[in-house]
N, C-alpha and C positions, 0 to 999 in steps of 0.2 A: 586575488580571489576575494569575493564579497563576504561580508560577515555572516550573512545567512547561510551561505554554503559551508563555511568553516564550522558554524554551530551545528548544522544538520549532520555534517560528516562526523564530527566529534561524538554526537549523541548516538547515531546509528552504529558506528564502528564499535562503540563501547558495548552495545547490546548484542551484536551478532557473533557467531562462531567463525565466520569467514569474511573478515573485513576487507580482504583484497577484492572480493566480488561486488563491493558497494559502488554503485555508479549514480552520480547526481547530475542532472542537466537542469540548468537555470535559464528560463526564458522570461523576457519582459515584454509586455504589450500594454495597450491602453487599460486593461482590466487590473493590471498589477504584475506581480512576480509569481511565476508558476515554477515550483521545484518538483521535478519528476525523479522518483527514487526507484532504483532497481537493486535488488538483493538476491542472494542465492535462495533457491526454493526452500532449502532446509531452514533458513533463517526467517522466513515469512511470519511464522507464529510469534517469534520474539518481537518483531516490529509491529504487528497488528495488536498482539496482546489479547487477553481475555475480554471477550465482548467488544473488541476494538478500542479498549481504554488506553493502551499505549500509543496507538496511532493518534487518538484524540489529543492526548497530552502533548505529543510531538507537535501536532498542528497548532495547538494553543500557544506553545512556547515560540514557534516560528512566527505567529502573528504578533507576539510581543516584540520579538526582534525586529520585525517589519515596521511596527508602529514607531519604534525608536528611530528608524531611518525614514519615516514618512512614506512607507510603501505597504501595500496590501500583499501579503504572502500567502500563497496556497500550496498545499502538498498533495501530489498525486503519487500513489504507490502502485507501480505496475505489477501485475500478476506475472510471475516468471513463466516462461515457455515450458511445456512438458518435457520429459526426458528424451523424447524422440526429436526434439528440436522444433516442433511446430508451435504455432501460436494460436491454434484454433480455440475458440471459447468452449468451455465445458458445457455440455447439455445433459440433462437428466431425463429427457423425454423417453428414451428407449427403456429406461429402468423404471420409470414411474407408471403407475396404474391409473386408470380412470376411476372416478368416484364409484361408478357402478361395479367395476371389477373389485375394488376394495371392499365394498359392502357385501358382495356375494362371498368373498373370502371369509367374512365374519360369521356367515351362516345364521343371520338373525331372522 
């Protein structure tokens, strides 16, 4: 197991409530190393952090680990599939209003 995987696994498992659900896939190509992270839906907030600060910190630390090994390391955090098992992207178009509808609701 590579050092970057060990490091990421250690950090992520220390943050989450369900460490058994943590999955990391490491791929290497001409652009560098891509680490893809999957966690339980309930743990996403802990990994992303307030305003994404935790995710930014993890990415920064991974880059430092990569520099030590002369590699460019990037982290992709996959959004978990919904409870129904689908992986459809979430859209808000049905719930959002047009600008004109919102302005008419204000009764200005």
